[in-house]
ROLUMVEX-834241 format. One record per residue (C-alpha): residue in three letters; chain; x, y, z. Coordinates in steps of 0.5 Angstrom, whole numbers. Layout:
LOBA ALA A X Y Z
...
//
This chain:
LOBA UNK A 86 1 34
LOBA UNK A 82 -5 35
LOBA UNK A 75 -2 37
LOBA UNK A 73 5 38
LOBA UNK A 67 8 42
LOBA UNK A 60 7 39
LOBA UNK A 59 15 41
LOBA UNK A 63 16 35
LOBA UNK A 59 19 30
LOBA UNK A 60 17 22
LOBA UNK A 63 22 18
LOBA UNK A 61 20 11
LOBA UNK A 55 15 9
LOBA UNK A 58 10 5
LOBA UNK A 55 12 -2
LOBA UNK A 58 19 -2
LOBA UNK A 65 17 -2
LOBA UNK A 69 19 -8
LOBA UNK A 76 19 -11
LOBA UNK A 77 26 -8
LOBA UNK A 77 23 -1
LOBA UNK A 83 18 -2
LOBA UNK A 88 19 4
LOBA UNK A 82 22 9
LOBA UNK A 80 18 15
LOBA UNK A 73 17 15
LOBA UNK A 68 13 20
LOBA UNK A 62 9 17
LOBA UNK A 56 5 20
LOBA UNK A 52 0 16
LOBA UNK A 50 -7 15
LOBA UNK A 54 -12 12
LOBA UNK A 52 -14 5
LOBA UNK A 57 -19 4
LOBA UNK A 64 -22 7
LOBA UNK A 69 -25 2
LOBA UNK A 74 -29 6
LOBA UNK A 81 -29 1
LOBA UNK A 85 -32 7
LOBA UNK A 90 -27 8
LOBA UNK A 85 -22 5
LOBA UNK A 78 -20 8
LOBA UNK A 73 -15 4
LOBA UNK A 67 -13 7
LOBA UNK A 61 -9 3
LOBA UNK A 58 -5 8
LOBA UNK A 52 -2 6
LOBA UNK A 47 4 9
LOBA UNK A 42 8 5
LOBA UNK A 46 12 1
LOBA UNK A 50 6 -3
LOBA UNK A 56 1 -1
LOBA UNK A 63 2 0
LOBA UNK A 68 -4 1
LOBA UNK A 72 -5 7
LOBA UNK A 79 -8 6
LOBA UNK A 83 -12 12
LOBA UNK A 90 -15 10
LOBA UNK A 96 -17 13
LOBA UNK A 98 -10 16
LOBA UNK A 91 -10 20
LOBA UNK A 91 -11 27
LOBA UNK A 90 -19 29
LOBA UNK A 84 -17 34
LOBA UNK A 80 -13 28
LOBA UNK A 82 -18 23
LOBA UNK A 79 -24 27
LOBA UNK A 73 -20 28
LOBA UNK A 72 -19 21
LOBA UNK A 73 -26 20
LOBA UNK A 67 -27 24
LOBA UNK A 62 -22 20
LOBA UNK A 56 -25 16
LOBA UNK A 51 -22 12
LOBA UNK A 47 -16 16
LOBA UNK A 51 -16 22
LOBA UNK A 51 -8 23
LOBA UNK A 58 -5 24
LOBA UNK A 62 1 25
LOBA UNK A 69 2 22
LOBA UNK A 74 7 21
LOBA UNK A 80 8 17
LOBA UNK A 83 11 11
LOBA UNK A 80 11 4
LOBA UNK A 85 9 -1
LOBA UNK A 85 7 -9
LOBA UNK A 83 0 -11
LOBA UNK A 88 0 -16
LOBA UNK A 86 -1 -24
LOBA UNK A 86 -8 -23
LOBA UNK A 81 -8 -18
LOBA UNK A 76 -3 -20
LOBA UNK A 69 -5 -20
LOBA UNK A 65 -1 -25
LOBA UNK A 58 -3 -23
LOBA UNK A 59 0 -16
LOBA UNK A 59 8 -16
LOBA UNK A 65 7 -10
LOBA UNK A 68 2 -15
LOBA UNK A 75 5 -15
LOBA UNK A 76 6 -8
LOBA UNK A 76 2 -1
LOBA UNK A 77 4 6
LOBA UNK A 83 0 9
LOBA UNK A 80 -1 16
LOBA UNK A 84 1 22
LOBA UNK A 78 1 28
LOBA UNK A 72 -4 27
LOBA UNK A 66 -6 31
LOBA UNK A 60 -11 31
LOBA UNK A 54 -7 34
LOBA UNK A 49 -12 33
LOBA UNK A 50 -19 30
LOBA UNK A 44 -22 25
LOBA UNK A 41 -29 24
LOBA UNK A 41 -31 16
LOBA UNK A 36 -27 13
LOBA UNK A 30 -31 10
LOBA UNK A 32 -28 3
LOBA UNK A 38 -24 0
LOBA UNK A 38 -17 1
LOBA UNK A 39 -15 -6
LOBA UNK A 36 -11 -12
LOBA UNK A 30 -13 -16
LOBA UNK A 28 -19 -11
LOBA UNK A 24 -25 -14
LOBA UNK A 22 -27 -7
LOBA UNK A 15 -28 -6
LOBA UNK A 11 -22 -4
LOBA UNK A 8 -25 2
LOBA UNK A 15 -27 4
LOBA UNK A 18 -20 3
LOBA UNK A 12 -17 6
LOBA UNK A 12 -21 12
LOBA UNK A 19 -19 14
LOBA UNK A 18 -12 11
LOBA UNK A 24 -9 16
LOBA UNK A 28 -13 12
LOBA UNK A 25 -12 5
LOBA UNK A 26 -4 6
LOBA UNK A 33 -5 7
LOBA UNK A 33 -7 -1
LOBA UNK A 37 -1 -5
LOBA UNK A 31 -1 -10
LOBA UNK A 26 0 -5
LOBA UNK A 30 4 0
LOBA UNK A 31 9 -6
LOBA UNK A 23 9 -7
LOBA UNK A 22 11 0
LOBA UNK A 27 16 -1
LOBA UNK A 24 19 -7
LOBA UNK A 17 19 -4
LOBA UNK A 20 24 1
LOBA UNK A 24 28 -4
LOBA UNK A 17 29 -8
LOBA UNK A 13 31 -2
LOBA UNK A 18 36 0
LOBA UNK A 18 39 -7
LOBA UNK A 10 39 -6
LOBA UNK A 11 43 0
LOBA UNK A 16 48 -2
LOBA UNK A 12 49 -9
LOBA UNK A 5 51 -5
LOBA UNK A 8 55 1
LOBA UNK A 12 59 -5
LOBA UNK A 5 60 -8
LOBA UNK A 2 63 -1
LOBA UNK A -2 56 1
LOBA UNK A -2 55 8
LOBA UNK A -1 48 11
LOBA UNK A -6 46 16
LOBA UNK A -8 39 19
LOBA UNK A -16 37 19
LOBA UNK A -18 32 24
LOBA UNK A -17 25 23
LOBA UNK A -23 23 28
LOBA UNK A -30 26 24
LOBA UNK A -37 25 23
LOBA UNK A -39 19 19
LOBA UNK A -41 21 12
LOBA UNK A -47 18 8
LOBA UNK A -44 18 1
LOBA UNK A -38 15 -3
LOBA UNK A -34 9 0
LOBA UNK A -35 5 7
LOBA UNK A -32 9 12
LOBA UNK A -27 6 17
LOBA UNK A -31 7 24
LOBA UNK A -28 9 31
LOBA UNK A -32 7 37
LOBA UNK A -33 13 42
LOBA UNK A -32 11 49
LOBA UNK A -34 18 52
LOBA UNK A -40 18 48
LOBA UNK A -43 10 48
LOBA UNK A -46 8 42
LOBA UNK A -43 13 38
LOBA UNK A -38 13 33
LOBA UNK A -33 17 29
LOBA UNK A -30 16 22
LOBA UNK A -23 16 19
LOBA UNK A -23 21 13
LOBA UNK A -24 19 6
LOBA UNK A -22 26 5
LOBA UNK A -21 33 8
LOBA UNK A -27 35 4
LOBA UNK A -32 39 8
LOBA UNK A -26 41 13
LOBA UNK A -22 44 7
LOBA UNK A -28 48 5
LOBA UNK A -30 51 12
LOBA UNK A -23 53 12
LOBA UNK A -24 57 5
LOBA UNK A -30 60 9
LOBA UNK A -26 62 15
LOBA UNK A -22 66 10
LOBA UNK A -15 63 10
LOBA UNK A -16 63 2
LOBA UNK A -11 58 0
LOBA UNK A -10 51 4
LOBA UNK A -6 45 3
LOBA UNK A -4 39 7
LOBA UNK A -1 32 6
LOBA UNK A -7 29 8
LOBA UNK A -8 22 11
LOBA UNK A -14 19 8
LOBA UNK A -18 12 9
LOBA UNK A -23 8 5
LOBA UNK A -26 2 7
LOBA UNK A -26 -1 0
LOBA UNK A -24 -7 -4
LOBA UNK A -17 -6 -6
LOBA UNK A -14 -6 -13
LOBA UNK A -6 -6 -15
LOBA UNK A -7 2 -15
LOBA UNK A -11 2 -8
LOBA UNK A -10 2 -1
LOBA UNK A -14 3 5
LOBA UNK A -10 8 8
LOBA UNK A -7 13 3
LOBA UNK A -4 20 2
LOBA UNK A -6 26 -2
LOBA UNK A -3 33 -4
LOBA UNK A -10 36 -2
LOBA UNK A -11 44 -3
LOBA UNK A -16 49 -4
LOBA UNK A -17 56 -6
LOBA UNK A -22 61 -5
LOBA UNK A -24 66 -11
LOBA UNK A -22 61 -16
LOBA UNK A -24 58 -22
LOBA UNK A -22 52 -26
LOBA UNK A -17 56 -30
LOBA UNK A -14 58 -24
LOBA UNK A -14 51 -20
LOBA UNK A -11 48 -27
LOBA UNK A -6 53 -28
LOBA UNK A -3 53 -21
LOBA UNK A -3 45 -21
LOBA UNK A 1 45 -28
LOBA UNK A 6 49 -25
LOBA UNK A 7 44 -19
LOBA UNK A 8 39 -24
LOBA UNK A 12 42 -28
LOBA UNK A 17 44 -22
LOBA UNK A 16 37 -20
LOBA UNK A 19 34 -26
LOBA UNK A 24 39 -27
LOBA UNK A 27 38 -20
LOBA UNK A 26 31 -19
LOBA UNK A 27 28 -27
LOBA UNK A 30 34 -30
LOBA UNK A 25 34 -35
LOBA UNK A 21 40 -38
LOBA UNK A 14 39 -38
LOBA UNK A 10 43 -44
LOBA UNK A 4 47 -41
LOBA UNK A -2 48 -41
LOBA UNK A -3 41 -41
LOBA UNK A -8 38 -47
LOBA UNK A -16 39 -45
LOBA UNK A -21 34 -47
LOBA UNK A -28 34 -44
LOBA UNK A -31 27 -41
LOBA UNK A -36 26 -47
LOBA UNK A -30 27 -52
LOBA UNK A -26 22 -47
LOBA UNK A -31 17 -47
LOBA UNK A -33 17 -55
LOBA UNK A -26 17 -57
LOBA UNK A -22 12 -52
LOBA UNK A -28 9 -48
LOBA UNK A -25 12 -41
LOBA UNK A -25 18 -37
LOBA UNK A -18 17 -36
LOBA UNK A -15 15 -43
LOBA UNK A -8 13 -44
LOBA UNK A -6 18 -50
LOBA UNK A 1 15 -51
LOBA UNK A -2 11 -57
LOBA UNK A -8 11 -62
LOBA UNK A -13 5 -62
LOBA UNK A -19 10 -62
LOBA UNK A -26 8 -61
LOBA UNK A -30 8 -67
LOBA UNK A -38 8 -67
LOBA UNK A -41 4 -72
LOBA UNK A -48 4 -70
LOBA UNK A -51 7 -76
LOBA UNK A -48 1 -80
LOBA UNK A -50 -4 -75
LOBA UNK A -57 -2 -74
LOBA UNK A -60 -5 -80
LOBA UNK A -55 -11 -81
LOBA UNK A -57 -18 -81
LOBA UNK A -52 -20 -75
LOBA UNK A -57 -20 -69
LOBA UNK A -52 -19 -64
LOBA UNK A -51 -12 -67
LOBA UNK A -57 -10 -69
LOBA UNK A -61 -12 -63
LOBA UNK A -55 -8 -58
LOBA UNK A -57 -1 -62
LOBA UNK A -65 -3 -62
LOBA UNK A -64 -4 -54
LOBA UNK A -61 3 -54
LOBA UNK A -54 1 -54
LOBA UNK A -48 2 -59
LOBA UNK A -44 -2 -63
LOBA UNK A -36 0 -63
LOBA UNK A -30 -2 -64
LOBA UNK A -22 -1 -65
LOBA UNK A -17 -2 -70
LOBA UNK A -11 -5 -68
LOBA UNK A -5 -3 -73
LOBA UNK A -1 -9 -75
LOBA UNK A -6 -14 -71
LOBA UNK A -8 -19 -76
LOBA UNK A -2 -23 -74
LOBA UNK A -6 -25 -67
LOBA UNK A -8 -32 -68
LOBA UNK A -15 -35 -66
LOBA UNK A -12 -37 -59
LOBA UNK A -10 -30 -58
LOBA UNK A -16 -27 -60
LOBA UNK A -20 -32 -56
LOBA UNK A -16 -29 -50
LOBA UNK A -18 -22 -52
LOBA UNK A -25 -25 -52
LOBA UNK A -24 -27 -45
LOBA UNK A -21 -21 -43
LOBA UNK A -27 -16 -45
LOBA UNK A -32 -21 -42
LOBA UNK A -29 -19 -35
LOBA UNK A -32 -12 -36
LOBA UNK A -39 -15 -38
LOBA UNK A -38 -16 -45
LOBA UNK A -41 -22 -48
LOBA UNK A -37 -23 -54
LOBA UNK A -32 -20 -58
LOBA UNK A -33 -19 -66
LOBA UNK A -27 -19 -70
LOBA UNK A -24 -18 -77
LOBA UNK A -17 -18 -80
LOBA UNK A -14 -18 -86
LOBA UNK A -7 -22 -86
LOBA UNK A -4 -21 -93
LOBA UNK A -10 -21 -97
LOBA UNK A -13 -27 -93
LOBA UNK A -19 -24 -90
LOBA UNK A -22 -28 -84
LOBA UNK A -28 -26 -79
LOBA UNK A -33 -28 -74
LOBA UNK A -39 -24 -76
LOBA UNK A -37 -22 -84
LOBA UNK A -42 -28 -86
LOBA UNK A -48 -24 -83
LOBA UNK A -46 -18 -87
LOBA UNK A -47 -15 -94
LOBA UNK A -41 -13 -98
LOBA UNK A -43 -6 -98
LOBA UNK A -44 -6 -90
LOBA UNK A -37 -10 -89
LOBA UNK A -34 -4 -94
LOBA UNK A -37 1 -90
LOBA UNK A -34 -2 -83
LOBA UNK A -27 -2 -86
LOBA UNK A -28 5 -89
LOBA UNK A -30 7 -82
LOBA UNK A -24 4 -79
LOBA UNK A -19 6 -84
LOBA UNK A -17 -1 -84
LOBA UNK A -12 -4 -89
LOBA UNK A -8 -11 -90
LOBA UNK A -5 -13 -83
LOBA UNK A -10 -10 -79
LOBA UNK A -15 -13 -74
LOBA UNK A -22 -10 -72
LOBA UNK A -25 -11 -65
LOBA UNK A -32 -10 -64
LOBA UNK A -36 -10 -58
LOBA UNK A -44 -9 -58
LOBA UNK A -48 -8 -52
LOBA UNK A -51 -2 -48
LOBA UNK A -46 4 -48
LOBA UNK A -43 3 -41
LOBA UNK A -41 -4 -42
LOBA UNK A -38 -2 -49
LOBA UNK A -34 4 -46
LOBA UNK A -31 0 -40
LOBA UNK A -29 -6 -45
LOBA UNK A -26 -3 -50
LOBA UNK A -23 2 -46
LOBA UNK A -19 -3 -43
LOBA UNK A -18 -7 -49
LOBA UNK A -15 -2 -53
LOBA UNK A -10 -1 -47
LOBA UNK A -9 -9 -47
LOBA UNK A -8 -10 -54
LOBA UNK A -3 -4 -54
LOBA UNK A 1 -8 -49
LOBA UNK A 1 -14 -53
LOBA UNK A 3 -11 -59
LOBA UNK A 9 -7 -55
LOBA UNK A 7 0 -58
LOBA UNK A 7 4 -51
LOBA UNK A 13 8 -50
LOBA UNK A 14 8 -43
LOBA UNK A 19 14 -43
LOBA UNK A 13 19 -45
LOBA UNK A 9 23 -40
LOBA UNK A 2 25 -43
LOBA UNK A -2 29 -38
LOBA UNK A -9 31 -40
LOBA UNK A -14 35 -36
LOBA UNK A -21 31 -37
LOBA UNK A -27 36 -35
LOBA UNK A -34 37 -35
LOBA UNK A -36 30 -32
LOBA UNK A -43 28 -31
LOBA UNK A -46 32 -24
LOBA UNK A -50 25 -22
LOBA UNK A -50 18 -24
LOBA UNK A -57 14 -23
LOBA UNK A -57 8 -19
LOBA UNK A -62 2 -22
LOBA UNK A -61 -2 -16
LOBA UNK A -63 4 -11
LOBA UNK A -67 8 -16
LOBA UNK A -64 15 -14
LOBA UNK A -58 19 -17
LOBA UNK A -51 19 -13
LOBA UNK A -46 25 -14
LOBA UNK A -41 23 -19
LOBA UNK A -36 27 -15
LOBA UNK A -39 29 -8
LOBA UNK A -45 33 -7
LOBA UNK A -41 39 -6
LOBA UNK A -39 40 -13
LOBA UNK A -42 46 -17
LOBA UNK A -46 44 -24
LOBA UNK A -44 48 -30
LOBA UNK A -48 54 -30
LOBA UNK A -51 53 -37
LOBA UNK A -54 46 -34
LOBA UNK A -57 49 -28
LOBA UNK A -65 49 -31
LOBA UNK A -64 41 -32
LOBA UNK A -62 40 -25
LOBA UNK A -70 40 -23
LOBA UNK A -72 36 -30
LOBA UNK A -66 32 -33
LOBA UNK A -61 31 -27
LOBA UNK A -57 26 -31
LOBA UNK A -56 31 -36
LOBA UNK A -52 36 -32
LOBA UNK A -45 37 -33
LOBA UNK A -40 38 -27
LOBA UNK A -35 44 -26
LOBA UNK A -30 38 -25
LOBA UNK A -24 36 -27
LOBA UNK A -19 30 -27
LOBA UNK A -11 31 -28
LOBA UNK A -9 24 -32
LOBA UNK A -2 21 -33
LOBA UNK A -1 15 -38
LOBA UNK A -8 13 -37
LOBA UNK A -8 14 -29
LOBA UNK A -12 19 -25
LOBA UNK A -7 23 -21
LOBA UNK A -12 27 -18
LOBA UNK A -19 30 -19
LOBA UNK A -23 36 -16
LOBA UNK A -28 41 -17
LOBA UNK A -31 48 -16
LOBA UNK A -35 48 -10
LOBA UNK A -42 50 -9
LOBA UNK A -42 56 -4
LOBA UNK A -49 58 -3
LOBA UNK A -55 55 1
LOBA UNK A -60 56 -5
LOBA UNK A -55 52 -10
LOBA UNK A -53 46 -4
LOBA UNK A -61 45 -3
LOBA UNK A -62 44 -10
LOBA UNK A -57 39 -10
LOBA UNK A -59 36 -4
LOBA UNK A -66 35 -7
LOBA UNK A -63 32 -14
LOBA UNK A -60 27 -9
LOBA UNK A -66 25 -6
LOBA UNK A -64 29 1
LOBA UNK A -70 32 4
LOBA UNK A -69 38 9
LOBA UNK A -69 35 15
LOBA UNK A -64 29 13
LOBA UNK A -59 35 10
LOBA UNK A -60 39 17
LOBA UNK A -58 32 20
LOBA UNK A -52 30 16
LOBA UNK A -49 37 14
LOBA UNK A -53 42 19
LOBA UNK A -46 45 20
LOBA UNK A -44 47 13
LOBA UNK A -51 50 12
LOBA UNK A -50 54 18
LOBA UNK A -44 57 15
LOBA UNK A -47 58 9
LOBA UNK A -51 64 13
LOBA UNK A -44 68 14
LOBA UNK A -41 69 7
LOBA UNK A -38 64 3
LOBA UNK A -33 65 -2
LOBA UNK A -33 62 -9
LOBA UNK A -28 56 -8
LOBA UNK A -25 50 -11
LOBA UNK A -20 45 -10
LOBA UNK A -16 39 -12
LOBA UNK A -12 33 -9
LOBA UNK A -7 29 -12
LOBA UNK A -6 21 -10
LOBA UNK A 1 22 -7
LOBA UNK A 2 14 -8
LOBA UNK A 0 14 -15
LOBA UNK A 4 20 -17
LOBA UNK A 11 17 -14
LOBA UNK A 9 10 -17
LOBA UNK A 8 13 -24
LOBA UNK A 14 18 -24
LOBA UNK A 19 12 -22
LOBA UNK A 16 8 -27
LOBA UNK A 14 2 -22
LOBA UNK A 8 -3 -23
LOBA UNK A 6 -4 -16
LOBA UNK A 4 2 -11
LOBA UNK A 6 -2 -5
LOBA UNK A 13 -1 -7
LOBA UNK A 13 6 -5
LOBA UNK A 9 5 1
LOBA UNK A 13 4 7
LOBA UNK A 9 -1 11
LOBA UNK A 3 -3 5
LOBA UNK A -3 -7 6
LOBA UNK A -5 -13 2
LOBA UNK A -11 -15 -2
LOBA UNK A -15 -17 4
LOBA UNK A -13 -10 7
LOBA UNK A -9 -14 12
LOBA UNK A -2 -12 14
LOBA UNK A 3 -19 14
LOBA UNK A 8 -16 18
LOBA UNK A 4 -14 24
LOBA UNK A -1 -19 23
LOBA UNK A -7 -13 23
LOBA UNK A -13 -13 24
LOBA UNK A -13 -17 30
LOBA UNK A -18 -19 35
LOBA UNK A -19 -13 41
LOBA UNK A -18 -14 48
LOBA UNK A -25 -16 51
LOBA UNK A -24 -12 57
LOBA UNK A -23 -6 52
LOBA UNK A -30 -8 48
LOBA UNK A -34 -8 54
LOBA UNK A -32 -1 56
LOBA UNK A -34 1 49
LOBA UNK A -40 -3 50
LOBA UNK A -39 -7 44
LOBA UNK A -40 -15 43
LOBA UNK A -37 -19 37
LOBA UNK A -41 -24 33
LOBA UNK A -37 -29 30
LOBA UNK A -38 -30 23
LOBA UNK A -41 -38 24
LOBA UNK A -46 -35 29
LOBA UNK A -48 -30 24
LOBA UNK A -49 -35 19
LOBA UNK A -53 -39 23
LOBA UNK A -58 -34 25
//
């Protein structure tokens, strides 16, 4: 038969056929990966989301079918039916899961022709990302990218099922909400029916999920879309997805244990890996002191050492002045790092400058040949004390930063990871989970002259630190916790404030007066009057989680239609100008950038 009705449905996906199907009549649908014309033989690799199967046409094929197959090119959409047969030992393709079989075609139809695509639809394409994103619908046909998106779907379903089995109720919260005064910038949406007023897209479902606890639902979860108008990085998008949850009558242990159970289940079902629980715990203070980061990668060492006590009275003014100004002098030892050339050390110096450091002091012992950027300013005893502190020996490299503590931690926290990459010591097969706890409740802004909530203004302080909230708010620790995997924050959460008195104290520490609190959070404070249970929660970044599980570098590879660095989408060319009539109806005038600058 030369053709068949398009209403005839597939019997199998291409990649699901095996030798067990030999002799069966099957019908498959998909795209032409490639066509090979060998004169009396034609082979077409047919691709769908499951994989590739070879279609075979030979002298026994009906002429009309053979002639149609002859005209097929890459990315034509095809329907084929026929009999599964063995390729024969000499024709087996060991690189293809279906490589020992093919379909001898008895019915065939071109469902849609296609132009030659702007790039080949192949795995691990080296085509420029801009071109691939412009034609994202083609990019998504690539088997590796398609597997990523399907893996994301599987991971999402595992999450839903786990939390459902543990008594969580899946509840949707609004996407048009009141603008929030704290945190990142909101995306604003003008209201037509309320002229001059705006909704915001949610940065998270935070207040609504807390209100659900007030409502008595006890356990909530949502695969939640969130939006933040902030500068993008490799692991950030302006719109993203959270696995969001909240639990009533719970403390930190309850929430961490529940989420360890989720991750253990996820890794067992998806990667067939048994995670060891409970995960290691580390306070924020310890993480910063040892690793210079609140999301440390613990797959390798290179831990920070504090040499401020040695450096404070030394003859090297860069060191001594940093300590005198209230900063510190700290460094890392790169085991075997003495092999780094001066040029490589100079590049590490430029690296730490991007984190605010003015320079990088170094010392190395290469097979007994000692060289250093600062040893000539130090006494022998001081140098001996430094090498002892780092436990450095022949072949090692010491890298030191002297500055205010925030710069020291930021630069060394990043430097230890960069040095480990260059040394090639990071075991990418490891999944090192860690809970970081007891974060600072508040952080002070020198620019604004006020405190801001490090997590959000609804986080409960540590009970033993409550007396400090009014006298030394910067020293107060939060009942907050982050789940860290291999140096990336997977998710974070906290125990929430659940009394009016405590919430008002928090607002006061943030410089939010009673009138402002009522205007911005009156509905929340009103709800406190009617009995609020102790509660807390956590949200995982789904995009990051999938990226790490799949061992990928770019978060865009697990998002179907991602944005680029300037928050635009290259395929649809959004954002775009709005219809002037629609703007007029909203009472909005757009001022051109050059006019703004002239003003």
